[in-house]
C-alpha positions, 0 to 999 in steps of 0.5 A: 500500500501507499500512504501520503501524509502532510506535516508542517515544520515549525517556523525556521526549522527547514534547514535543520530538518533537512540536515537531520534527514541526510540519513536517518539512524540505521536502527530505525531503518532496520525497524522500518524493514522489520515492520513492512515499511519498504520506502518513505520519501519526503518532499518539502515546500517551504515549511510543508512536508509531503510524505509518501510511504510504501508499506504492507500495513501503515496502521500496524506499522505505526502501532508497532513503532509506538514501542520501538526504541529506535523510533522513540529516540528518532521522534525525540530528536525530530519532533523539535522541528515538526509542528504537526501532521495535518489530520482529516480524522482521528487515529492513524487513518486520519493522517492519510491524504485521500488519493484524488487521481493517479495516471496509472489507475486511469490508464489501467481502467 
């Protein structure tokens, strides 16, 4: 599955956030792999971040990451830069952006 997310940086944290993502910790990469997260890409426009996550089950991965030591350390570090995730509802599903259109789906139908 693919999941798109939208988060917003705290004002003035753009460069620090980019620098923090030069490489995420190897133990977090290992946790992602173990939990079925195959890829996670982030684009930034000003303070707005757009994430595309390719994974087996996003809700299950996020639930498992709650108790993951590598993720906890990463969140403590990176959350000083992130103001919030945009939400369309409650829970993990409320973070997911709805797909509006996709070329491959149009071609395949």
